[in-house]
A tleap script that builds the chain and sets N, CA, C and O, in Angstrom:
source leaprc.protein.ff14SB
mol = sequence {
  NMET PRO PHE ARG GLN PHE ALA SER LEU PRO
  TYR VAL GLN ARG SER ILE CYS ILE GLU THR
  SER THR LEU PHE ALA GLY VAL SER MET LEU
  ASP LEU LEU MET LEU ALA ILE GLY PHE GLY
  LEU PHE ILE LEU THR VAL GLY TYR ALA VAL
  ALA CYS ASP ARG CLEU
}
set mol.1.N position { -31.894 -44.855 33.615 }
set mol.1.CA position { -31.316 -44.425 32.362 }
set mol.1.C position { -30.992 -42.932 32.460 }
set mol.1.O position { -31.878 -42.138 32.777 }
set mol.2.N position { -29.779 -42.546 32.204 }
set mol.2.CA position { -29.413 -41.124 32.296 }
set mol.2.C position { -30.046 -40.311 31.160 }
set mol.2.O position { -30.325 -40.815 30.072 }
set mol.3.N position { -30.254 -39.041 31.470 }
set mol.3.CA position { -30.850 -38.119 30.498 }
set mol.3.C position { -29.849 -37.815 29.392 }
set mol.3.O position { -28.712 -37.434 29.668 }
set mol.4.N position { -30.265 -37.980 28.155 }
set mol.4.CA position { -29.386 -37.710 27.019 }
set mol.4.C position { -29.867 -36.457 26.300 }
set mol.4.O position { -31.056 -36.318 26.014 }
set mol.5.N position { -28.967 -35.567 26.016 }
set mol.5.CA position { -29.314 -34.336 25.315 }
set mol.5.C position { -29.049 -34.526 23.824 }
set mol.5.O position { -27.903 -34.604 23.382 }
set mol.6.N position { -30.121 -34.596 23.077 }
set mol.6.CA position { -29.983 -34.789 21.640 }
set mol.6.C position { -29.696 -33.471 20.917 }
set mol.6.O position { -29.061 -33.467 19.863 }
set mol.7.N position { -30.159 -32.365 21.474 }
set mol.7.CA position { -30.042 -31.083 20.781 }
set mol.7.C position { -28.703 -30.404 20.997 }
set mol.7.O position { -28.428 -29.386 20.362 }
set mol.8.N position { -27.870 -30.932 21.866 }
set mol.8.CA position { -26.609 -30.244 22.147 }
set mol.8.C position { -25.489 -30.807 21.275 }
set mol.8.O position { -24.599 -31.504 21.762 }
set mol.9.N position { -25.545 -30.503 20.007 }
set mol.9.CA position { -24.478 -30.908 19.104 }
set mol.9.C position { -23.279 -29.992 19.310 }
set mol.9.O position { -23.446 -28.862 19.769 }
set mol.10.N position { -22.106 -30.440 18.991 }
set mol.10.CA position { -20.943 -29.566 19.158 }
set mol.10.C position { -21.060 -28.327 18.278 }
set mol.10.O position { -21.276 -28.425 17.070 }
set mol.11.N position { -20.919 -27.191 18.888 }
set mol.11.CA position { -21.050 -25.914 18.189 }
set mol.11.C position { -19.673 -25.451 17.745 }
set mol.11.O position { -18.759 -25.321 18.559 }
set mol.12.N position { -19.535 -25.208 16.470 }
set mol.12.CA position { -18.265 -24.731 15.927 }
set mol.12.C position { -18.375 -23.226 15.761 }
set mol.12.O position { -19.211 -22.732 15.004 }
set mol.13.N position { -17.533 -22.513 16.468 }
set mol.13.CA position { -17.560 -21.063 16.389 }
set mol.13.C position { -16.618 -20.611 15.285 }
set mol.13.O position { -15.425 -20.913 15.299 }
set mol.14.N position { -17.175 -19.888 14.338 }
set mol.14.CA position { -16.380 -19.383 13.223 }
set mol.14.C position { -16.275 -17.878 13.341 }
set mol.14.O position { -17.261 -17.188 13.597 }
set mol.15.N position { -15.087 -17.390 13.153 }
set mol.15.CA position { -14.911 -15.943 13.200 }
set mol.15.C position { -15.234 -15.363 11.830 }
set mol.15.O position { -14.816 -15.895 10.801 }
set mol.16.N position { -15.970 -14.285 11.833 }
set mol.16.CA position { -16.336 -13.614 10.592 }
set mol.16.C position { -15.348 -12.481 10.372 }
set mol.16.O position { -15.223 -11.580 11.202 }
set mol.17.N position { -14.659 -12.535 9.267 }
set mol.17.CA position { -13.626 -11.551 8.973 }
set mol.17.C position { -14.120 -10.635 7.859 }
set mol.17.O position { -14.055 -10.991 6.682 }
set mol.18.N position { -14.609 -9.464 8.229 }
set mol.18.CA position { -15.063 -8.470 7.261 }
set mol.18.C position { -14.297 -7.188 7.543 }
set mol.18.O position { -14.237 -6.722 8.680 }
set mol.19.N position { -13.724 -6.637 6.510 }
set mol.19.CA position { -13.015 -5.376 6.695 }
set mol.19.C position { -14.032 -4.285 6.987 }
set mol.19.O position { -15.093 -4.232 6.365 }
set mol.20.N position { -13.706 -3.420 7.931 }
set mol.20.CA position { -14.656 -2.382 8.314 }
set mol.20.C position { -14.843 -1.363 7.201 }
set mol.20.O position { -15.934 -0.814 7.049 }
set mol.21.N position { -13.801 -1.098 6.422 }
set mol.21.CA position { -13.959 -0.136 5.335 }
set mol.21.C position { -14.937 -0.665 4.289 }
set mol.21.O position { -15.733 0.100 3.745 }
set mol.22.N position { -14.884 -1.958 4.005 }
set mol.22.CA position { -15.817 -2.557 3.056 }
set mol.22.C position { -17.229 -2.534 3.615 }
set mol.22.O position { -18.186 -2.279 2.884 }
set mol.23.N position { -17.361 -2.797 4.896 }
set mol.23.CA position { -18.672 -2.803 5.527 }
set mol.23.C position { -19.291 -1.414 5.497 }
set mol.23.O position { -20.464 -1.268 5.154 }
set mol.24.N position { -18.517 -0.391 5.852 }
set mol.24.CA position { -19.038 0.967 5.853 }
set mol.24.C position { -19.301 1.461 4.443 }
set mol.24.O position { -20.238 2.232 4.236 }
set mol.25.N position { -18.509 1.043 3.470 }
set mol.25.CA position { -18.745 1.443 2.087 }
set mol.25.C position { -20.062 0.857 1.598 }
set mol.25.O position { -20.811 1.532 0.892 }
set mol.26.N position { -20.351 -0.370 1.958 }
set mol.26.CA position { -21.615 -0.981 1.566 }
set mol.26.C position { -22.802 -0.300 2.210 }
set mol.26.O position { -23.837 -0.116 1.569 }
set mol.27.N position { -22.667 0.075 3.460 }
set mol.27.CA position { -23.753 0.749 4.162 }
set mol.27.C position { -23.980 2.126 3.571 }
set mol.27.O position { -25.128 2.524 3.372 }
set mol.28.N position { -22.915 2.865 3.286 }
set mol.28.CA position { -23.090 4.201 2.729 }
set mol.28.C position { -23.664 4.127 1.322 }
set mol.28.O position { -24.434 5.004 0.930 }
set mol.29.N position { -23.307 3.101 0.554 }
set mol.29.CA position { -23.889 2.936 -0.777 }
set mol.29.C position { -25.377 2.625 -0.676 }
set mol.29.O position { -26.167 3.107 -1.487 }
set mol.30.N position { -25.766 1.820 0.316 }
set mol.30.CA position { -27.184 1.542 0.508 }
set mol.30.C position { -27.930 2.798 0.934 }
set mol.30.O position { -29.062 3.026 0.507 }
set mol.31.N position { -27.298 3.615 1.776 }
set mol.31.CA position { -27.917 4.872 2.183 }
set mol.31.C position { -28.128 5.779 0.983 }
set mol.31.O position { -29.197 6.370 0.832 }
set mol.32.N position { -27.117 5.896 0.128 }
set mol.32.CA position { -27.244 6.736 -1.057 }
set mol.32.C position { -28.301 6.193 -2.014 }
set mol.32.O position { -29.046 6.959 -2.625 }
set mol.33.N position { -28.361 4.894 -2.140 }
set mol.33.CA position { -29.366 4.283 -3.008 }
set mol.33.C position { -30.775 4.559 -2.488 }
set mol.33.O position { -31.668 4.895 -3.267 }
set mol.34.N position { -30.979 4.423 -1.192 }
set mol.34.CA position { -32.299 4.677 -0.621 }
set mol.34.C position { -32.677 6.148 -0.726 }
set mol.34.O position { -33.839 6.470 -0.974 }
set mol.35.N position { -31.715 7.045 -0.540 }
set mol.35.CA position { -31.996 8.470 -0.713 }
set mol.35.C position { -32.358 8.783 -2.157 }
set mol.35.O position { -33.275 9.565 -2.407 }
set mol.36.N position { -31.655 8.186 -3.106 }
set mol.36.CA position { -31.952 8.417 -4.520 }
set mol.36.C position { -33.340 7.888 -4.879 }
set mol.36.O position { -34.082 8.539 -5.615 }
set mol.37.N position { -33.690 6.714 -4.363 }
set mol.37.CA position { -35.024 6.159 -4.627 }
set mol.37.C position { -36.102 7.049 -4.016 }
set mol.37.O position { -37.117 7.324 -4.655 }
set mol.38.N position { -35.884 7.497 -2.790 }
set mol.38.CA position { -36.848 8.377 -2.138 }
set mol.38.C position { -37.006 9.695 -2.865 }
set mol.38.O position { -38.123 10.185 -3.029 }
set mol.39.N position { -35.902 10.275 -3.303 }
set mol.39.CA position { -35.958 11.540 -4.040 }
set mol.39.C position { -36.667 11.342 -5.379 }
set mol.39.O position { -37.461 12.188 -5.792 }
set mol.40.N position { -36.385 10.233 -6.053 }
set mol.40.CA position { -37.049 9.946 -7.325 }
set mol.40.C position { -38.553 9.776 -7.161 }
set mol.40.O position { -39.329 10.271 -7.978 }
set mol.41.N position { -38.966 9.076 -6.106 }
set mol.41.CA position { -40.399 8.917 -5.854 }
set mol.41.C position { -41.057 10.248 -5.493 }
set mol.41.O position { -42.207 10.492 -5.856 }
set mol.42.N position { -40.333 11.101 -4.786 }
set mol.42.CA position { -40.862 12.422 -4.458 }
set mol.42.C position { -41.082 13.237 -5.725 }
set mol.42.O position { -42.116 13.889 -5.873 }
set mol.43.N position { -40.113 13.202 -6.642 }
set mol.43.CA position { -40.243 13.932 -7.904 }
set mol.43.C position { -41.421 13.379 -8.713 }
set mol.43.O position { -42.167 14.142 -9.327 }
set mol.44.N position { -41.584 12.058 -8.712 }
set mol.44.CA position { -42.721 11.460 -9.424 }
set mol.44.C position { -44.061 11.899 -8.841 }
set mol.44.O position { -45.002 12.156 -9.591 }
set mol.45.N position { -44.162 11.988 -7.513 }
set mol.45.CA position { -45.427 12.409 -6.907 }
set mol.45.C position { -45.717 13.874 -7.193 }
set mol.45.O position { -46.869 14.245 -7.415 }
set mol.46.N position { -44.685 14.707 -7.191 }
set mol.46.CA position { -44.887 16.121 -7.525 }
set mol.46.C position { -45.318 16.243 -8.983 }
set mol.46.O position { -46.231 17.006 -9.299 }
set mol.47.N position { -44.671 15.500 -9.867 }
set mol.47.CA position { -45.063 15.520 -11.278 }
set mol.47.C position { -46.481 15.013 -11.484 }
set mol.47.O position { -47.220 15.550 -12.310 }
set mol.48.N position { -46.863 13.991 -10.744 }
set mol.48.CA position { -48.221 13.457 -10.833 }
set mol.48.C position { -49.238 14.489 -10.348 }
set mol.48.O position { -50.299 14.639 -10.953 }
set mol.49.N position { -48.928 15.193 -9.277 }
set mol.49.CA position { -49.837 16.215 -8.761 }
set mol.49.C position { -49.982 17.362 -9.753 }
set mol.49.O position { -51.084 17.875 -9.946 }
set mol.50.N position { -48.892 17.769 -10.379 }
set mol.50.CA position { -48.944 18.846 -11.371 }
set mol.50.C position { -49.754 18.397 -12.586 }
set mol.50.O position { -50.556 19.165 -13.117 }
set mol.51.N position { -49.546 17.153 -13.025 }
set mol.51.CA position { -50.281 16.641 -14.183 }
set mol.51.C position { -51.775 16.523 -13.885 }
set mol.51.O position { -52.598 16.827 -14.749 }
set mol.52.N position { -52.134 16.092 -12.688 }
set mol.52.CA position { -53.545 15.982 -12.329 }
set mol.52.C position { -54.182 17.354 -12.177 }
set mol.52.O position { -55.374 17.510 -12.443 }
set mol.53.N position { -53.422 18.337 -11.761 }
set mol.53.CA position { -53.942 19.686 -11.591 }
set mol.53.C position { -54.282 20.302 -12.942 }
set mol.53.O position { -55.220 21.092 -13.045 }
set mol.54.N position { -53.533 19.948 -13.967 }
set mol.54.CA position { -53.778 20.507 -15.300 }
set mol.54.C position { -55.010 19.892 -15.959 }
set mol.54.O position { -55.583 20.490 -16.869 }
set mol.55.N position { -55.421 18.713 -15.516 }
set mol.55.CA position { -56.595 18.073 -16.130 }
set mol.55.C position { -57.854 18.703 -15.690 }
set mol.55.O position { -58.933 18.286 -16.111 }
savepdb mol mol.pdb
quit
């Protein structure tokens, strides 16, 4: 009996069409969002330290 490959289904290759300007705009927006979140958390920690120092 010949060996049968059950896992080798026909693979359909699909091309992904994403405009590079849209891709880079999304990445830069994520970068700005992460910087804003980081800066906001930094301000909160400084405010927390100042508030604890006054107690």
